[in-house]
N, C-alpha and C positions, 0 to 999 in steps of 0.2 A: 526655510530657515526656522520658522516658528515650530514646525513639526520636530526638527532636530533638537531644539531646546526643550520642548515639552516632553520628549521621550525620556529625559533624565529626571523628570519630576512627575511622579504618578498622578497627582491631583491635576496638574496642568495638562497632562496628556489626556486625562478623562474629559476635561473642559474643551480641549482642542477637538476631540471627536464629537462631542455634543454640539459644538458650534458648526462643525463641518456637516453633521447630519441635518441640522436645522436649515442651513443654506441649501443643501441638496433637496430637501423637502419643498422649499420655496421654488426652486428651479423645476421640480417635478410638477408642481401645481401649474406653473406657467406653461409647461409643455402639454399638460392635459388640456388646458383651455385652448391652446393653439391647435392641437390635433383635432379637437371637437369642432372647431370652426372650419378647418379644412374639410373634415368629413361632411359637415352640413352643406358646404358649397358643392361638393362632388356628388352629393346624394348619399346620405348615410345608409350603409348596408347593415350595420350592427347597432343595436341599442347601446348607448354609452352613458353611464351614470357615475357620479363621483363615488357612490357607495360601493361600486364594483372594482375600485382601484386595487392594485397590488404594487406598491412602490419598490422597484428593484433599482438601487441607487449606486451600485459600485461596479458596473460592468462596462462603463465607457472608457475602455482602455485601448491603447495603441496596438496591443497584441492580445491574442486569446490566451489567458492564463490557464494553467492546469496543474494538477498535483504531480509533480515530477517523479516522485517515488513510484506512484501507482500506475502512471502511464508507461514509464520506462521499464520498470521491473517486470511487468506482465508482458510487455513487448519482447523483452530479453528471453523470458521463459518460453514464450510461444515460438521464438526462433530456434531455441534448443530442441523443442519437441518436433519442429518441422525437420530438423537435422537428423534426430535419432529415430523418428517415425515409429513410436511404440504401437503395439496392437491395441493397448488401452493404457489409460493414465489414472493414477490415484493422486488426489489432492487433499491435503489436510488443512482445512480452514483458511485457505488463501482467499484472494478476491473473488467474489461471486461473478464479476464481469469476466475474469480470466477463465474460470471453469465453464461458464455459459458459452463463451465464444469457442474455446478449444473443443468443447463437446460437439460442435458442428462438424468437426473433421476427425476427431479421435474419441472413441468411447471413453467417457470419464466418470470415475467414481469419486464423489465429493463427500468428505466427512467433516462434521463440525460439532463442537460442544453444545452450541445452541442451534437447533435444527431450523434452517430457513424454509419457508414455504415456496419452494422453487420447483417447477414442473416443466421439464423439457425432454424431448426425445434424445437418446444417446447420452443422457446424463442421469446418473443414479445419485440421489441425495440421502445420506444416512447420518445418524447420530453416532458419535464415537468419543471415547476418552483418550486423549493423546498419551496418557500414561499406560494405556492398555489397548493398543490398536488391534482391531479384529482380523489380524493376518498372522499366518504362520511365519516363523523365523525364516529370513532370507527368501521371501516369496514375491516381493513387489519389485518389478523390473523398472518401472518409471514412476517416480514419486516427487511431489513438490510440497513444500511447506514454507510459505513466503509471507514475511511480515507477521509472523505468528509467535515464534518461541520467545521473542523479547517481552511478550505480555504475560506469559504463563507464570502464575504464582503471585501476581501483584493484586489480584482480587478485582480487577477492572470489569471482568465479564461474569462475575459471580462465583468464580472458582476459589478454592481455599488458598489462603496466604501460604507461600512456600518459597523461601529464598533460592532453593535449588530446583524450582519447578521447570525452568528452562533446561537445566542439565538432564533432568529425568526425561523430558520430552525428546531431547537429542538422542539419548540412549535408546529410546523406543524407535525413533526413526531409523537409526542405524541397525537395530535388530531386524526390522521387517524388510530392509532393502536387500534385494537379491544380489548374488554374485554376478558382476558384470552390469548391474543396474545403475541407474542415474538418480541422484537426489538433487533437486533444485532448492536451495535454501537462500532466503533473503532476510537480512536483519539490518537495523541501523548501525552505522559504522562511524567511529570517531574516538574521542577521548572517553574511555569506559566510565559509565555512571548509571545509576538508577534515577529515572525521572518518575517518581511515584505519583499516582498509580498508573501512569500512561505506558511506560515502556523502559527497557534497558537499552543502553548504547554500548556496543562492543568494540574492542580494538580488533584489527585484522588478525593479530597473533592469537588472541583469545579463541576466535572461531577456528583457526587452523589447529590449535592445540586440542580443542574439543573433538576434532575430526581427524586426528593423526592417523587413525586406522583406515581412513579412506584416502583415495587419490584425488587431488584437486585438478579437475580438468580445465576449469576456467574461472577466473575472478573478474567480474565486471563491477563498475562503480558508477553511481549517479551522484556527482559531487554537489556540495552546497552551492557553489558559485556558478552562475550561468557562464561566466567567462572561461571556466574550466571544461565546459562541454556538457552534453546531455548524457547519453549512455556511453561510457567508455569501456569497451570490451577489451579483455586482456590488460586490465589496468595495472599500473605500478602500485604494489602494496604500500610503498612509502607515501603515496598521495592519500591513501585511505586514512592514515594516522593524522593527517592535517585537517580532517573534517570535524565539524561540530555535530552535524546530524546528516551525514551522508547515508547512502543506501548501498550496502554491499550485497552483491549477487554471486553466490558460490555454486558452481556445478561440480559436485562430487561424484566419483564412481567407486563402487566397491569391488576390490580385486582379491580379497582374501576369502577363504572358505569358512 
């Protein structure tokens, strides 16, 4: 009850978290002392000193929490790749966990504006500008760009400010996609707005209109509310527009020459 009241008053909400943190630290100190006593009785195998503590105070939950967008959208994309079985895959700046795992089964070329220091067999890591991808027109058969375009042009990652940065990136993705090829695109879905400088949120129809020249093979949704499910494959587009910060997963195919 106190938390619900405090949420509507910023100062009270700050005090609520400070009090909660203080109580958690007291409990942590009690657990430290109890554990050390147990260890001494059993014959302590590891040195244990207060100065070596690292208090992690928010993981005593009834369930294991996880980032729903990043677990489900990468799982969705991996299942698409398992279905189409490309000879190799090209990823533009998506999750490093995704490209690292996929590369164990499919040779993967990963491109990013900020080059990560990542070294794995079957995985090529290179720097690229999403406005000028290093591929010939209609040459990439299997392509992904997930939770990326919504950021472009907002300056978050050091790029130049550009209100049309996302549209320019989309144009380039479509340019390099081969005829018959697949593009896996993931963006936030809901009421369209810019949350500067974090990301944009798109409506379902905005994305469809940006990709009118491609064929939508599948739309999957990771909804805001747990009650609506986890990953909804072949989701109803109407549900997408009821989201605040849902995750829209679009599998497009290129059918034109």
